[in-house]
N, C-alpha and C positions, 0 to 999 in steps of 0.2 A: 880173514874171510874163511868161513867154515864150508867145508865140503862134505857130501854124504856120498858114500861108496855105494856102487850098484851091486846088488846081490843076485839079481836075475833080470834078463831082458828079452823081449820078444824077438822073434826071427827078424822082423823088419829093422829093428835097432841094431841087432847083431851084425847085419850086413852093411850098416850105415857107416860112412867113413868119419863122422862126427864122434868125438870123444865124449861128449855129454851134454847137458842141458843147464842153461842159466835160468834160474827162477826169477822173473821180474814182476811177479804179483806182489802181495803184502805178506810180511812175515807172519801174520795171524794164522796162515794155512801152512806154514813150513813144517815139514815132518820131523825136523830136528829142532824146532824151536829157537831157531837163530835168525839174526837180521840178514836181509837180502844184501846184495852187493850195492845196490842203490842207497840203501839206508846207511850201510857202513861208509860209503864215499861221502855222503852227507854229514853224518855225525862227526866224521874225522876232518871235516873242512875242505876236502878235496874239491867238491862241487859246492855251489852256493844255494842250489835248490834241489830237492829230490824229485827231478823231472827227467824224462828222457824222450827222445822223438825218433820216429822210424820213417825212413823211406825205403819201402820194399819193391824194388823193381829189378828187372833183370840185368840192368846195367846201371851203375852209379847209386847202388843201394848204400844206406847209411844207417848206423845207430848212433845218435847224438846223445851223450850223457851229460846231465847238467842243465837241460833247457831244450830249446828247439832251434834248428838251423833255419834261420829266416831265408837263406838263399834257395832253399828247396820247396818252398810253397808260395803261393800267391794269395793275396786278399787277407782275411782275418781268420783266426781259428775259432771254430764253433765248438763250445764246450758242452759237455753233457755230464751232470753230476752223477756220482756213483751212488748206489743204493746200499752197498756195504763195502768195507775195506777188507775184502778177502781176495777174490779174483777181481779183475777189473770189470765189475759188473754195473751196468748201467741200463737204461731203458730207451727203446727207440722203435722204429717200424720200418717195414719194408713194402715196396709196391712193385707191382707187375703192370707195365703198360699203363702207369698212373693210377691203377686201382689198388686199394688196400690188400696185402697178402699176408702180413704179420705184424702184430703189435705186442710188445712185452719186453721182458728180460733180455739182454744182450751181453755176453761176456767177450770183450775184445782181447784177442789172444794170438799173438805172433807165433806161437809155438804150434798152432793148429793150421795145416795146410789149406783145409777147404772151409766151408761154412757148414756147421754140424748142428742139428737140432733134435728135439724130440720128434718121434715118429708122427704124431698127430698134427703137430705144427708144421712140419716139413711136407706132409701129405696135402695139408690145406693150402700151403704155399703153392705147390706144383699143380694143384687144381685150378688155379689162376691162370696157368700157362696153356694156351691153345695147343692140343695134340700131345701134351706131356703124358708119360706113362712110366710105370715102374720098370726097372731093368732087372732081368733074371740074374740071379747071383752067378749063374754059370757063364754069363756073358760079360758082366761087370767086375766079376772077381769077389764079390760080396754083396750083402744085402743094403738096402737104403737108398740105392742110387736111382736117379730118374733121367729119362731120356726126352728129347724133343727134336723137332725138325732143325737141321743145320741151316736151312735156307730161311728159316723164319725165327731167329732167336728173340726172345722176349726182352723188352727194355726194363732192366731191374734197377732200383735205386733204394738205398738204405737213408733213413731219415733220423736225424738227431737234433733235438731242440728247435725245430722248426726249418731246419736246413737239410736239403736233399743231396745226395752224392751217388752219382751214377756208378753202376758196375759195368765195365766193358764186356762185350761178347767174348773176347779172347780169355778174360779171367772167369767167365762162367762156364766155358767149355774145357773139359778135362781130357777129352778124347771122343773117339766115334765107335760105334759098334760095327760098322762095316768098312770095307775097303774103298767104296765109292764115297765115303764121307757125307752121307745123307742123314744119318741119325747121330745125334750128339749126346754125350753123357754131361749132365750138369754137376757143377761143383757144390751144390747145396744138397747135402746128404742127410739122412735120417739115421738115428741110432737110439738105443734104449737107455743110455746111462749118460744124463747131462746134468751138472751141478746146477741147483736152483730152477731146474725145468726151463732153461734159458737156451737161447740161440748162441752158440759159440761162433762169433764172427772172426774168422781167421785171415790167412794171407790172400785167399782168393777175392776178398773185398779189400784188404789193406793195400794191395797193390795199386788200387786206384786213387789212394789218397796220401797225404802226409799225416801221420798220427802222433799225438802227444799224449804221454801218460804223466799226470801231474798229482803226485802223492800229497803235496802240501795243502792243496785246495781241494782234494779227494774228487777229481774230475778227469775225464778223457776227452781229448779234442781231435778235430779233424779239419783239414784245410785242403784246397785243391793243389795239386803239384804244379810246381814251377815249369 
């Protein structure tokens, strides 16, 4: 397996106890032009299919390589086809209290903690939330964050191939702006640089579902947690 040495790192990574990152997207975007660990395991016969599944929870989390762990989800897996084999890019939509708030490209990415998207898309999303407003960078520590009333969190769901998956209030809230806990900061954040102008759907959503990444059939899937 090929590794690429880090030549520089941001302050946030420098203080992180992790030693590095494992790229689990497609080798087409590899900066060193080499197969990923999943592709190598499959081509060498260690796993029978180039597929992996995630349960991302605070306890009992698991990365299952070579398929999906049927003990960790209930019902069937809803698959959504990829629009390109680069990032795990598919299409989907999001709703706020049942009303459409976003529709378009979504990159499913376990390496992203929050849900991050282009400024205009995220602004439009939060415009659907009653009482939501932008958070000053001096309060939230950066630009692109939005706040809402902790006493009235919106019901948010992500939809793939006609099936809806709810996002819990606990995964939507990343903190509060006051000691009384009345104003919450949301985990759906705006930024200016997103591949394919898509919404990067990270751990804030993935903690709510079992996720399956299927290279062979060029699709990503979701199921309800067991």
